[in-house]
C-alpha positions in Angstrom: -28.2 -42.7 -36.1 -30.1 -44.3 -32.9 -31.0 -47.6 -32.8 -34.5 -48.2 -34.3 -35.2 -50.6 -30.6 -34.4 -47.2 -28.7 -36.9 -45.2 -30.8 -39.5 -47.8 -30.0 -38.6 -47.5 -26.4 -39.2 -43.7 -26.4 -42.3 -44.3 -28.4 -44.0 -47.1 -26.1 -42.9 -44.9 -23.3 -44.6 -41.4 -24.7 -47.6 -43.2 -25.9 -47.9 -45.7 -23.2 -49.7 -48.2 -25.9 -47.9 -50.5 -28.5 -50.4 -50.1 -30.9 -50.6 -46.1 -30.9 -46.9 -46.0 -30.6 -46.7 -48.5 -34.0 -48.6 -45.6 -35.9 -46.2 -42.6 -34.6 -43.6 -45.1 -36.0 -45.1 -46.4 -39.2 -44.4 -49.9 -37.9 -46.8 -52.7 -37.3 -47.7 -53.7 -33.5 -45.9 -57.0 -33.9 -42.8 -55.0 -35.0 -42.7 -52.8 -31.9 -43.6 -55.4 -29.6 -40.7 -57.6 -31.0 -38.3 -54.5 -30.4 -39.2 -54.2 -27.1 -38.6 -57.9 -26.6 -35.3 -57.9 -28.2 -34.7 -55.0 -26.1 -35.5 -56.6 -22.7 -33.5 -59.5 -24.0 -30.5 -57.8 -24.8 -30.6 -55.3 -21.0 -31.6 -58.4 -19.2 -34.6 -56.3 -17.6 -38.4 -56.2 -18.1 -39.1 -52.5 -19.4 -42.9 -52.4 -18.8 -45.3 -53.7 -16.8 -48.0 -55.2 -18.9 -52.0 -55.7 -17.8 -54.9 -53.8 -18.6 -54.5 -50.1 -19.4 -51.8 -47.9 -20.3 -48.4 -49.7 -20.3 -46.2 -48.5 -17.4 -42.4 -48.4 -17.2 -40.7 -50.5 -14.5 -37.9 -48.8 -12.2 -35.3 -50.2 -15.3 -37.5 -49.4 -17.6 -37.3 -45.6 -16.5 -33.4 -45.9 -16.5 -33.6 -47.2 -20.1 -35.7 -44.5 -21.1 -33.6 -41.8 -19.8 -30.3 -42.8 -21.4 -32.4 -43.5 -24.6 -33.2 -39.8 -24.5 -29.5 -39.1 -24.0 -28.4 -41.3 -26.7 -30.9 -39.5 -29.0 -30.1 -35.9 -27.9 -26.2 -36.8 -28.3 -27.0 -37.9 -31.6 -28.8 -35.0 -33.1 -25.9 -32.7 -31.6 -23.2 -34.7 -33.4 -25.3 -34.7 -36.9 -25.6 -30.6 -36.1 -22.2 -29.9 -35.0 -20.7 -32.1 -37.9 -23.4 -29.9 -40.3 -22.1 -26.7 -39.0 -18.2 -27.6 -39.0 -17.2 -26.2 -42.3 -18.7 -22.7 -41.5 -18.0 -22.9 -38.0 -21.5 -22.5 -37.1 -22.8 -23.2 -33.4 -26.7 -24.0 -32.8 -27.3 -24.1 -29.3 -30.9 -25.4 -27.7 -31.7 -23.2 -24.6 -34.2 -24.1 -22.1 -35.7 -21.2 -20.1 -38.8 -20.8 -17.4 -41.9 -18.9 -17.6 -40.8 -16.3 -15.8 -37.8 -15.9 -17.9 -40.1 -15.5 -21.0 -41.6 -12.6 -19.2 -38.3 -10.9 -18.6 -35.3 -9.6 -20.2 -33.8 -12.9 -20.7 -35.4 -13.8 -24.4 -34.0 -10.1 -25.4 -30.5 -11.0 -24.3 -30.6 -14.2 -26.0 -31.7 -12.8 -29.4 -28.7 -10.2 -29.2 -26.4 -13.0 -28.6 -27.8 -14.9 -31.7 -27.6 -11.5 -33.9 -24.3 -10.4 -33.2 -21.2 -11.5 -35.4 -20.8 -14.5 -34.1 -22.7 -17.6 -35.9 -24.4 -18.9 -33.3 -28.3 -20.2 -33.9 -30.6 -20.6 -31.0 -33.7 -22.6 -30.5 -35.6 -21.6 -27.3 -37.5 -24.2 -25.0 -40.0 -23.3 -21.9 -40.7 -25.8 -19.3 -40.3 -26.0 -15.4 -37.1 -26.1 -13.7 -37.6 -29.5 -13.1 -37.8 -30.6 -16.4 -35.2 -28.1 -17.7 -32.9 -29.7 -15.4 -33.8 -32.9 -16.9 -33.4 -32.0 -20.5 -30.1 -30.7 -19.5 -29.0 -34.0 -18.0 -29.9 -36.3 -21.0 -28.2 -33.6 -23.3 -31.8 -32.3 -24.9 -30.6 -28.8 -24.3 -27.1 -27.1 -24.1 -27.7 -24.4 -21.5 -30.5 -23.7 -18.6 -31.6 -20.4 -17.6 -33.6 -20.9 -14.1 -34.5 -18.6 -11.3 -32.8 -19.7 -7.9 -30.4 -22.6 -8.1 -30.4 -26.7 -7.5 -27.3 -28.1 -7.3 -26.9 -31.4 -9.5 -23.5 -33.5 -10.2 -22.1 -33.2 -13.2 -23.5 -29.4 -13.7 -21.9 -26.0 -13.1 -23.7 -22.4 -13.1 -23.1 -18.6 -13.6 -25.1 -16.1 -12.0 -26.7 -14.0 -14.4 -28.6 -11.7 -11.8 -30.6 -11.4 -8.6 -34.3 -10.4 -8.7 -36.7 -10.2 -5.8 -40.9 -10.9 -5.9 -43.1 -7.3 -5.8 -47.0 -7.0 -5.6 -48.1 -6.4 -8.7 -51.2 -4.2 -9.5 -53.3 -2.3 -11.3 -52.6 1.5 -11.2 -56.3 2.0 -10.4 -55.7 -0.1 -7.3 -55.7 2.5 -4.6 -52.8 0.5 -3.3 -50.4 1.6 -6.4 -50.3 5.1 -4.5 -48.4 4.0 -1.7 -44.6 3.2 -1.3 -45.3 -0.5 -0.3 -47.9 -2.8 0.5 -48.3 -4.8 4.1 -49.4 -8.3 4.5 -52.5 -7.5 5.9 -53.3 -4.8 3.0 -52.6 -8.3 0.7 -55.1 -10.3 2.5 -58.2 -8.2 1.6 -57.1 -8.2 -1.9 -58.1 -10.6 -4.4 -54.9 -12.6 -5.7 -54.1 -14.0 -9.2 -50.9 -16.8 -8.5 -49.0 -18.4 -10.4 -49.1 -22.7 -9.8 -48.0 -24.2 -6.7 -45.4 -26.0 -8.2 -44.0 -23.0 -9.8 -40.7 -21.5 -7.9 -42.2 -17.8 -7.4 -45.3 -19.5 -6.0 -42.7 -21.7 -3.7 -40.9 -19.1 -2.6 -43.8 -16.8 -1.7 -45.3 -19.3 0.3 -42.2 -20.6 2.2 -41.3 -17.0 3.1 -45.0 -16.5 4.7 -44.4 -19.5 6.6 -41.2 -18.5 7.9 -43.1 -15.6 9.3 -45.9 -18.0 10.7 -48.3 -17.1 8.0 -50.4 -19.1 5.4 -51.3 -18.8 2.0 -54.4 -20.0 3.3 -54.9 -16.8 5.1 -54.8 -15.0 1.6 -58.1 -14.9 -1.0 -56.2 -16.8 -4.3 -59.5 -16.5 -6.5 -57.4 -17.8 -9.7 -54.3 -19.3 -10.5 -52.7 -19.3 -13.9 -49.4 -20.6 -15.1 -48.7 -18.2 -17.7 -47.2 -14.8 -16.7 -48.2 -12.6 -19.7 -52.0 -13.7 -19.0 -51.4 -12.4 -14.8 -49.9 -9.3 -15.8 -53.0 -8.8 -18.4 -55.5 -9.6 -15.5 -53.7 -7.7 -12.9 -53.6 -4.5 -15.9 -57.7 -5.0 -15.8 -57.4 -4.4 -12.1 -59.0 -8.2 -11.5 -56.9 -8.9 -9.0 -53.3 -8.3 -7.6 -50.3 -11.0 -8.1 -47.0 -11.7 -6.9 -44.4 -11.5 -9.6 -40.5 -11.3 -10.1 -39.5 -8.0 -10.7 -37.7 -8.5 -13.8 -40.9 -9.8 -15.1 -42.8 -6.6 -15.3 -39.8 -4.8 -16.7 -41.6 -3.4 -19.5 -44.9 -3.1 -18.1 -43.3 -0.9 -15.3 -41.0 1.3 -18.2 -44.6 2.0 -20.0 -46.3 3.0 -16.9 -48.9 0.1 -17.4 -49.0 -1.6 -13.9 -47.5 -0.8 -10.8 -45.3 -2.8 -8.5 -44.7 -2.5 -4.8 -42.4 -4.5 -2.0 -44.3 -6.4 0.5 -43.7 -5.1 4.4 -41.4 -7.7 6.1 -41.0 -10.0 2.9 -37.7 -10.5 1.7 -38.2 -12.6 -1.5 -34.5 -12.1 -3.2 -33.3 -15.2 -5.7 -31.0 -15.7 -8.1 -31.1 -16.1 -11.8 -28.5 -18.6 -13.0 -27.1 -19.9 -16.3 -26.8 -23.8 -16.2 -24.6 -26.3 -18.1 -23.2 -29.9 -17.9 -19.4 -30.3 -16.8 -18.7 -30.8 -20.5 -19.9 -27.8 -22.2 -17.0 -26.7 -24.2 -18.1 -23.4 -25.7 -17.0 -21.2 -23.1 -17.0 -18.0 -25.3 -20.8 -18.2 -25.8 -21.1 -18.5 -22.0 -19.3 -15.2 -22.1 -21.4 -13.7 -24.4 -24.8 -14.3 -23.0 -23.6 -13.0 -19.7 -21.9 -9.8 -21.1 -25.2 -9.1 -23.2 -27.6 -10.0 -20.2 -25.9 -7.6 -18.3 -25.7 -4.8 -20.8 -29.3 -5.3 -21.6 -30.6 -5.1 -17.6 -28.2 -2.2 -17.4 -30.2 -0.4 -20.5 -33.3 -1.1 -18.8 -32.4 0.3 -15.5 -30.8 3.6 -17.5 -34.1 3.8 -19.5 -36.6 3.2 -16.5 -34.2 6.2 -14.4 -34.4 8.6 -17.8 -38.3 8.4 -18.3 -39.0 8.9 -14.2 -36.5 11.8 -14.4 -38.4 13.6 -17.7 -42.1 12.3 -15.9 -40.9 14.8 -12.7 
């Protein structure tokens, strides 16, 4: 249902080259050039800066691409809802952060899709900024993110509160303490998330509020994948700063230790973000309820295992 010229615009924007876009669309290169020329004529703007090397979008081109993505997502959503109307099925595309991949979020979503409600979910993982952009363009229906940005046309529900901890191997002598100090942390090899992650940003901003800097720490490795970080920490190759919720399974099984850091209060919220025109409020309630029940079950299980150990 999407206009062929908009499909061509999206392909050229992705590949930054008429020839490669033509190959991806199974069109000739002149046909792709013609589509773009017609679109520029219809809109009365120049969409690409043509020169040596890769094509670059003009400011007007960036706007056109943003709306083309929205049209494409809405077209796909229309087909999905029409296909499921006779059986009252609902298909959702939910975006989550890399942190949410490693905590109870995916478990809660799996439980929701396994209820009596005919809900089918597709889960995508990306950065917070990209998730907001995809939500804005209707490429996803919901986003679950840490922290909270306010964007026009969007609403949110708080699912949980979380805080950052120092994760370390049980072999690390510090693991026998009740907490870790910043001075102790500065003597440890650190494995951190990338600077662009919300976890890293919160840690660095908290240090700055105390007059300290990440430059004073021995950051030996930066990794985007939380599962990889936890595996390296478990092998005593360094310590890390992670959300406690991302460590719940390892803590429950006694694989790693997670300690609070003296003088650092790094609390943040986990929120469910959706657009103003989202209509399935019953699903929002189902996700919220299931998430809270899953969180409580983890807490009770951890308490029971601790009592058994004692």
